[in-house]
N, C-alpha and C positions, 0 to 999 in steps of 0.2 A: 553707265553707258558712256558718259563723257570721258571718264578715266580710261576706259578700254580704247576709245577712239584715239586719245592722246598717246597711249603706249604704242598702238599700231602705227600712228604717224611717225613717232620717234624711231621705231624699228624700221619702217620703210626708208627713212632718210639715212639711217646707218647703213642699211643694205645698198642703197643707191650710191653712197660714198664708196663702198667696197667694190661694187660692180664697175663704176666709172673709173676708179683708181686702177683696178686690175686691167681693164680694157685699155687705158691710156699707157700702161707699161707692157702691153702685149703679154700679160701673165697667163693667158689661157682662160678658157671659160669652163673649166671643170668645176663640178659642184664641190668636190673635196677641197680644191684650191680656194674657192670663195668662202667655204666654211672655215678653213684655216685662217684666212685673213679676217673674217667677220667676228669670230667668237670673242677675241679680246675686247672689241668695241661693244659688242652686245652685252658682255659681262659688265663692262664699265657703265653701260646704259642702265642695266638692272641695279647696280650699286647706286647710281644717281637717283633712279626712281624711288628706291627704298630710303635713301638718306634724306631726300627732300619730302618724303611722304606725298609723292606726286598725285596720288589718287584724291587727296584732299582739295587741291586746287591745280588741276592739270594744265590749265591755260595761262597761269600767271607767269610773267617773265621773271620776276624775282619773288621768291627764291627758286621756284620750280625749274623754270627754263634754264637759268644760269647754272644752277646746281647740277642738273641733268647733263648739260653740255660739258661743264668742267670735269665731272666724274667720268663721262664717256671718253673724253680725250685723255685725261691723266691716267685713269685705270687702264684704258685700252693700250696706251703706250707702255706702261709698266708691265702689263701682262704679255705684250709682244716681246719685250726684252727677256722676261722670265722664261718664256716658252721657246727662246732661241730664234725668234723671228727678227729681232733687232729693230732698230729705228734710227733715223737720222734727224738732225735739227730741221732740215727743210720739210721732212715728212710730218714732224710735229706741227710746224706752222701751217702746212696745207690741211692737215686733219682738223686743227683748231679752227681755221678759217671756214672750211666747208661745213663742218658740223655746227659751228656757231651760226653761220648763215641760215642753215636749214632747221636746226633744232630750236633756235630762237625765232627764226623768220616765220615759220608756220604759226607760232603762237601770236606773234604780232598781227598777222593777217587775220587769224581767227577772232581775236579780241577787238581789233580796230575796224573791221569792215562788217557792218550789220548784215549784209546779204550772206556772207560766209558764216557768220555766227549763227544765223537763224537755221542754217542747214545742218549744223552739227547735232547728231542724235543725243537725246537725253535731256 
């Protein structure tokens, strides 16, 4: 149950990154557009979850959180380039910062604050 919560939290923050980014660039709110932007990062997230075996210790910062974050950013950017979506240095920095803050941040909050930790199912 805790692993499922962690995956859902990660997916939520990747999708939040996509929605906020698209809205800030006035890229439209179509589901197809959001899916096109999201899939490389969701694939990177899946790679990170598998590579770190996140289900074993989903709330640890190292190696799970850092590995998931780095894989999400790195694989997401590579897949964007391969799929013809392109990327820019500034976008790499923004995606690394946003995803780092949230993919690592929720883990810090969940582990460090007892009131939050006690509400996590499982």
